[in-house]
ChimeraX commands (.cxc) that place a marker at each C-alpha (Angstrom):
marker #1 position 93.81,107.76,89.01 radius 0.5
marker #1 position 90.80,106.65,91.00 radius 0.5
marker #1 position 87.52,106.97,89.12 radius 0.5
marker #1 position 85.23,109.57,90.78 radius 0.5
marker #1 position 83.09,106.71,92.13 radius 0.5
marker #1 position 86.11,104.97,93.67 radius 0.5
marker #1 position 87.33,105.70,97.19 radius 0.5
marker #1 position 89.55,102.68,97.78 radius 0.5
marker #1 position 92.00,100.53,95.86 radius 0.5
marker #1 position 94.17,97.46,96.31 radius 0.5
marker #1 position 97.37,97.20,94.28 radius 0.5
marker #1 position 98.71,93.65,94.02 radius 0.5
marker #1 position 101.84,92.20,92.45 radius 0.5
marker #1 position 105.07,90.39,93.08 radius 0.5
marker #1 position 108.25,91.73,94.64 radius 0.5
marker #1 position 109.76,94.63,92.70 radius 0.5
marker #1 position 106.86,94.61,90.23 radius 0.5
marker #1 position 106.16,98.35,90.51 radius 0.5
marker #1 position 103.26,98.14,92.97 radius 0.5
marker #1 position 104.37,101.02,95.18 radius 0.5
marker #1 position 105.15,103.40,92.33 radius 0.5
marker #1 position 101.75,102.67,90.76 radius 0.5
marker #1 position 99.96,103.19,94.08 radius 0.5
marker #1 position 101.82,106.46,94.64 radius 0.5
marker #1 position 100.66,107.72,91.23 radius 0.5
marker #1 position 97.06,106.87,92.09 radius 0.5
marker #1 position 97.25,108.71,95.41 radius 0.5
marker #1 position 98.90,111.78,93.87 radius 0.5
marker #1 position 96.27,111.89,91.11 radius 0.5
marker #1 position 93.57,112.26,93.78 radius 0.5
marker #1 position 94.70,115.87,94.20 radius 0.5
marker #1 position 94.67,115.65,97.99 radius 0.5
marker #1 position 97.60,115.82,100.37 radius 0.5
marker #1 position 99.36,112.43,100.14 radius 0.5
marker #1 position 99.65,110.57,103.43 radius 0.5
marker #1 position 101.90,107.50,103.57 radius 0.5
marker #1 position 101.54,104.78,106.21 radius 0.5
marker #1 position 104.66,102.62,106.22 radius 0.5
marker #1 position 104.38,99.20,107.81 radius 0.5
marker #1 position 108.00,98.16,107.28 radius 0.5
marker #1 position 110.77,98.10,109.82 radius 0.5
marker #1 position 114.48,98.34,109.05 radius 0.5
marker #1 position 115.91,95.30,110.80 radius 0.5
marker #1 position 118.93,95.04,108.48 radius 0.5
marker #1 position 120.94,97.02,105.92 radius 0.5
marker #1 position 119.05,95.59,102.94 radius 0.5
marker #1 position 115.70,96.74,104.36 radius 0.5
marker #1 position 117.18,100.14,105.21 radius 0.5
marker #1 position 118.20,100.46,101.55 radius 0.5
marker #1 position 114.69,99.53,100.36 radius 0.5
marker #1 position 113.13,102.11,102.67 radius 0.5
marker #1 position 115.56,104.81,101.50 radius 0.5
marker #1 position 114.74,103.97,97.87 radius 0.5
marker #1 position 111.01,104.43,98.55 radius 0.5
marker #1 position 111.62,107.68,100.44 radius 0.5
marker #1 position 113.76,109.11,97.65 radius 0.5
marker #1 position 111.21,108.21,94.97 radius 0.5
marker #1 position 108.32,109.74,96.94 radius 0.5
marker #1 position 110.02,113.02,97.73 radius 0.5
marker #1 position 109.09,115.44,100.46 radius 0.5
marker #1 position 105.48,116.14,99.50 radius 0.5
marker #1 position 104.26,113.11,101.45 radius 0.5
marker #1 position 103.36,113.13,105.13 radius 0.5
marker #1 position 104.60,109.85,106.57 radius 0.5
marker #1 position 103.79,107.78,109.62 radius 0.5
marker #1 position 105.40,104.47,110.45 radius 0.5
marker #1 position 103.17,101.84,112.03 radius 0.5
marker #1 position 104.14,98.18,111.81 radius 0.5
marker #1 position 101.24,96.77,113.86 radius 0.5
marker #1 position 98.36,99.12,114.70 radius 0.5
marker #1 position 97.23,99.87,111.17 radius 0.5
marker #1 position 93.66,100.85,112.03 radius 0.5
marker #1 position 94.93,103.40,114.51 radius 0.5
marker #1 position 97.34,104.84,111.95 radius 0.5
marker #1 position 94.56,105.14,109.38 radius 0.5
marker #1 position 92.15,106.86,111.76 radius 0.5
marker #1 position 94.94,109.17,112.99 radius 0.5
marker #1 position 95.52,110.50,109.46 radius 0.5
marker #1 position 94.31,114.07,108.86 radius 0.5
marker #1 position 90.59,113.69,108.14 radius 0.5
marker #1 position 90.23,116.17,105.28 radius 0.5
marker #1 position 92.09,116.91,102.07 radius 0.5
marker #1 position 94.12,113.70,102.43 radius 0.5
marker #1 position 94.61,110.59,100.33 radius 0.5
marker #1 position 96.16,107.65,102.20 radius 0.5
marker #1 position 98.61,105.05,100.93 radius 0.5
marker #1 position 99.25,101.95,103.05 radius 0.5
marker #1 position 102.48,100.26,101.97 radius 0.5
marker #1 position 102.35,97.40,102.53 radius 0.5
marker #1 position 99.89,94.84,103.85 radius 0.5
marker #1 position 102.37,92.01,103.34 radius 0.5
marker #1 position 104.83,93.48,105.83 radius 0.5
marker #1 position 101.95,94.36,108.17 radius 0.5
marker #1 position 100.84,90.72,108.10 radius 0.5
marker #1 position 104.40,89.53,108.67 radius 0.5
marker #1 position 104.71,91.88,111.66 radius 0.5
marker #1 position 101.41,90.63,113.10 radius 0.5
marker #1 position 102.53,87.03,112.80 radius 0.5
marker #1 position 105.92,87.82,114.34 radius 0.5
marker #1 position 104.18,89.39,117.35 radius 0.5
marker #1 position 101.61,86.57,117.66 radius 0.5
marker #1 position 98.68,88.90,116.99 radius 0.5
marker #1 position 95.27,87.53,116.04 radius 0.5
marker #1 position 95.29,87.84,112.22 radius 0.5
marker #1 position 91.55,87.31,111.76 radius 0.5
marker #1 position 90.66,89.93,114.38 radius 0.5
marker #1 position 93.14,92.46,112.92 radius 0.5
marker #1 position 91.81,91.84,109.40 radius 0.5
marker #1 position 88.20,92.14,110.56 radius 0.5
marker #1 position 89.00,95.47,112.23 radius 0.5
marker #1 position 90.60,96.79,109.05 radius 0.5
marker #1 position 87.71,95.70,106.85 radius 0.5
marker #1 position 85.13,97.20,109.24 radius 0.5
marker #1 position 87.00,100.51,109.20 radius 0.5
marker #1 position 87.02,101.00,105.42 radius 0.5
marker #1 position 83.35,101.95,104.90 radius 0.5
marker #1 position 83.70,104.61,107.62 radius 0.5
marker #1 position 86.54,106.46,105.90 radius 0.5
marker #1 position 85.87,109.81,104.31 radius 0.5
marker #1 position 89.18,109.92,102.48 radius 0.5
marker #1 position 90.57,107.93,99.54 radius 0.5
marker #1 position 92.81,105.02,100.55 radius 0.5
marker #1 position 95.10,102.79,98.49 radius 0.5
marker #1 position 96.63,99.56,99.80 radius 0.5
marker #1 position 99.72,97.79,98.44 radius 0.5
marker #1 position 100.02,94.04,98.94 radius 0.5
marker #1 position 102.08,91.22,97.50 radius 0.5
marker #1 position 100.51,88.37,95.61 radius 0.5
marker #1 position 102.42,85.48,97.13 radius 0.5
marker #1 position 100.30,82.51,96.09 radius 0.5
marker #1 position 101.45,82.13,92.48 radius 0.5
marker #1 position 104.62,80.16,93.15 radius 0.5
marker #1 position 105.44,76.76,94.52 radius 0.5
marker #1 position 104.01,75.53,97.81 radius 0.5
marker #1 position 106.43,76.61,100.54 radius 0.5
marker #1 position 108.43,73.86,102.23 radius 0.5
marker #1 position 107.82,74.87,105.84 radius 0.5
marker #1 position 104.61,75.26,107.83 radius 0.5
marker #1 position 105.23,78.89,108.84 radius 0.5
marker #1 position 105.70,79.99,105.23 radius 0.5
marker #1 position 102.56,78.09,104.17 radius 0.5
marker #1 position 100.61,79.71,107.01 radius 0.5
marker #1 position 101.86,83.15,105.93 radius 0.5
marker #1 position 100.95,82.47,102.29 radius 0.5
marker #1 position 97.46,81.33,103.30 radius 0.5
marker #1 position 96.87,84.37,105.55 radius 0.5
marker #1 position 98.10,86.69,102.78 radius 0.5
marker #1 position 95.81,85.07,100.21 radius 0.5
marker #1 position 92.77,85.38,102.49 radius 0.5
marker #1 position 93.61,89.00,103.39 radius 0.5
marker #1 position 93.97,89.93,99.72 radius 0.5
marker #1 position 90.70,88.19,98.80 radius 0.5
marker #1 position 88.71,89.81,101.59 radius 0.5
marker #1 position 90.08,93.27,100.86 radius 0.5
marker #1 position 89.63,92.89,97.09 radius 0.5
marker #1 position 85.99,92.06,97.67 radius 0.5
marker #1 position 85.21,95.37,99.39 radius 0.5
marker #1 position 87.52,97.94,97.76 radius 0.5
marker #1 position 86.35,99.81,94.68 radius 0.5
marker #1 position 89.36,99.06,92.51 radius 0.5
marker #1 position 91.96,96.28,92.24 radius 0.5
marker #1 position 95.03,96.46,89.97 radius 0.5
marker #1 position 97.60,93.72,89.45 radius 0.5
marker #1 position 101.10,94.90,88.54 radius 0.5
marker #1 position 103.52,92.78,86.51 radius 0.5
marker #1 position 106.79,94.15,85.09 radius 0.5
marker #1 position 105.66,97.66,85.99 radius 0.5
marker #1 position 102.47,97.36,83.94 radius 0.5
marker #1 position 99.05,97.59,85.59 radius 0.5
marker #1 position 96.25,95.18,84.80 radius 0.5
marker #1 position 92.91,96.33,86.15 radius 0.5
marker #1 position 91.05,93.46,87.79 radius 0.5
marker #1 position 88.17,95.43,89.30 radius 0.5
marker #1 position 86.91,98.97,88.83 radius 0.5
marker #1 position 83.74,100.96,89.33 radius 0.5
marker #1 position 84.06,101.93,85.66 radius 0.5
marker #1 position 83.30,98.33,84.70 radius 0.5
marker #1 position 80.08,98.47,86.74 radius 0.5
marker #1 position 78.57,101.69,85.36 radius 0.5
marker link #1:1,2 radius 0.2
marker link #1:2,3 radius 0.2
marker link #1:3,4 radius 0.2
marker link #1:4,5 radius 0.2
marker link #1:5,6 radius 0.2
marker link #1:6,7 radius 0.2
marker link #1:7,8 radius 0.2
marker link #1:8,9 radius 0.2
marker link #1:9,10 radius 0.2
marker link #1:10,11 radius 0.2
marker link #1:11,12 radius 0.2
marker link #1:12,13 radius 0.2
marker link #1:13,14 radius 0.2
marker link #1:14,15 radius 0.2
marker link #1:15,16 radius 0.2
marker link #1:16,17 radius 0.2
marker link #1:17,18 radius 0.2
marker link #1:18,19 radius 0.2
marker link #1:19,20 radius 0.2
marker link #1:20,21 radius 0.2
marker link #1:21,22 radius 0.2
marker link #1:22,23 radius 0.2
marker link #1:23,24 radius 0.2
marker link #1:24,25 radius 0.2
marker link #1:25,26 radius 0.2
marker link #1:26,27 radius 0.2
marker link #1:27,28 radius 0.2
marker link #1:28,29 radius 0.2
marker link #1:29,30 radius 0.2
marker link #1:30,31 radius 0.2
marker link #1:31,32 radius 0.2
marker link #1:32,33 radius 0.2
marker link #1:33,34 radius 0.2
marker link #1:34,35 radius 0.2
marker link #1:35,36 radius 0.2
marker link #1:36,37 radius 0.2
marker link #1:37,38 radius 0.2
marker link #1:38,39 radius 0.2
marker link #1:39,40 radius 0.2
marker link #1:40,41 radius 0.2
marker link #1:41,42 radius 0.2
marker link #1:42,43 radius 0.2
marker link #1:43,44 radius 0.2
marker link #1:44,45 radius 0.2
marker link #1:45,46 radius 0.2
marker link #1:46,47 radius 0.2
marker link #1:47,48 radius 0.2
marker link #1:48,49 radius 0.2
marker link #1:49,50 radius 0.2
marker link #1:50,51 radius 0.2
marker link #1:51,52 radius 0.2
marker link #1:52,53 radius 0.2
marker link #1:53,54 radius 0.2
marker link #1:54,55 radius 0.2
marker link #1:55,56 radius 0.2
marker link #1:56,57 radius 0.2
marker link #1:57,58 radius 0.2
marker link #1:58,59 radius 0.2
marker link #1:59,60 radius 0.2
marker link #1:60,61 radius 0.2
marker link #1:61,62 radius 0.2
marker link #1:62,63 radius 0.2
marker link #1:63,64 radius 0.2
marker link #1:64,65 radius 0.2
marker link #1:65,66 radius 0.2
marker link #1:66,67 radius 0.2
marker link #1:67,68 radius 0.2
marker link #1:68,69 radius 0.2
marker link #1:69,70 radius 0.2
marker link #1:70,71 radius 0.2
marker link #1:71,72 radius 0.2
marker link #1:72,73 radius 0.2
marker link #1:73,74 radius 0.2
marker link #1:74,75 radius 0.2
marker link #1:75,76 radius 0.2
marker link #1:76,77 radius 0.2
marker link #1:77,78 radius 0.2
marker link #1:78,79 radius 0.2
marker link #1:79,80 radius 0.2
marker link #1:80,81 radius 0.2
marker link #1:81,82 radius 0.2
marker link #1:82,83 radius 0.2
marker link #1:83,84 radius 0.2
marker link #1:84,85 radius 0.2
marker link #1:85,86 radius 0.2
marker link #1:86,87 radius 0.2
marker link #1:87,88 radius 0.2
marker link #1:88,89 radius 0.2
marker link #1:89,90 radius 0.2
marker link #1:90,91 radius 0.2
marker link #1:91,92 radius 0.2
marker link #1:92,93 radius 0.2
marker link #1:93,94 radius 0.2
marker link #1:94,95 radius 0.2
marker link #1:95,96 radius 0.2
marker link #1:96,97 radius 0.2
marker link #1:97,98 radius 0.2
marker link #1:98,99 radius 0.2
marker link #1:99,100 radius 0.2
marker link #1:100,101 radius 0.2
marker link #1:101,102 radius 0.2
marker link #1:102,103 radius 0.2
marker link #1:103,104 radius 0.2
marker link #1:104,105 radius 0.2
marker link #1:105,106 radius 0.2
marker link #1:106,107 radius 0.2
marker link #1:107,108 radius 0.2
marker link #1:108,109 radius 0.2
marker link #1:109,110 radius 0.2
marker link #1:110,111 radius 0.2
marker link #1:111,112 radius 0.2
marker link #1:112,113 radius 0.2
marker link #1:113,114 radius 0.2
marker link #1:114,115 radius 0.2
marker link #1:115,116 radius 0.2
marker link #1:116,117 radius 0.2
marker link #1:117,118 radius 0.2
marker link #1:118,119 radius 0.2
marker link #1:119,120 radius 0.2
marker link #1:120,121 radius 0.2
marker link #1:121,122 radius 0.2
marker link #1:122,123 radius 0.2
marker link #1:123,124 radius 0.2
marker link #1:124,125 radius 0.2
marker link #1:125,126 radius 0.2
marker link #1:126,127 radius 0.2
marker link #1:127,128 radius 0.2
marker link #1:128,129 radius 0.2
marker link #1:129,130 radius 0.2
marker link #1:130,131 radius 0.2
marker link #1:131,132 radius 0.2
marker link #1:132,133 radius 0.2
marker link #1:133,134 radius 0.2
marker link #1:134,135 radius 0.2
marker link #1:135,136 radius 0.2
marker link #1:136,137 radius 0.2
marker link #1:137,138 radius 0.2
marker link #1:138,139 radius 0.2
marker link #1:139,140 radius 0.2
marker link #1:140,141 radius 0.2
marker link #1:141,142 radius 0.2
marker link #1:142,143 radius 0.2
marker link #1:143,144 radius 0.2
marker link #1:144,145 radius 0.2
marker link #1:145,146 radius 0.2
marker link #1:146,147 radius 0.2
marker link #1:147,148 radius 0.2
marker link #1:148,149 radius 0.2
marker link #1:149,150 radius 0.2
marker link #1:150,151 radius 0.2
marker link #1:151,152 radius 0.2
marker link #1:152,153 radius 0.2
marker link #1:153,154 radius 0.2
marker link #1:154,155 radius 0.2
marker link #1:155,156 radius 0.2
marker link #1:156,157 radius 0.2
marker link #1:157,158 radius 0.2
marker link #1:158,159 radius 0.2
marker link #1:159,160 radius 0.2
marker link #1:160,161 radius 0.2
marker link #1:161,162 radius 0.2
marker link #1:162,163 radius 0.2
marker link #1:163,164 radius 0.2
marker link #1:164,165 radius 0.2
marker link #1:165,166 radius 0.2
marker link #1:166,167 radius 0.2
marker link #1:167,168 radius 0.2
marker link #1:168,169 radius 0.2
marker link #1:169,170 radius 0.2
marker link #1:170,171 radius 0.2
marker link #1:171,172 radius 0.2
marker link #1:172,173 radius 0.2
marker link #1:173,174 radius 0.2
marker link #1:174,175 radius 0.2
marker link #1:175,176 radius 0.2
marker link #1:176,177 radius 0.2
marker link #1:177,178 radius 0.2
marker link #1:178,179 radius 0.2
view
């Protein structure tokens, strides 16, 4: 649950760590209508299965929009009142931006400028990809570096940051620690 003084959160962790389930619980605990922005695209059977798994776990109470690239537009298009937004996930959004040769810094700047203007709670899910070995190829290193910078910049401005490992949340930042 978000503390009453918290309007935004970033949920970090590795693949299959429980990030999405934790973020969904936070959004549902807000008591507002849950609004899910999916950034993934089903390009193969494995990804289709992952998407179906997420859909089944969430159930029908969520309003869903799919937006792989124009995240700021999807956020501002969400119903303005009685809504709590979940963006799942920034890692796939970043991958999509890179695949389409979009300007990562400009897209990130736009997202960060938008957050203070929001009147609704928002929770972001993102992978922590910088804890392993240095990738062998330049593209993977570039992705890892972009992901690390995006996570750092977002963590700096959101109210809450949780790291998920083995399904267990570790709070890294919270308004409760500042009051």
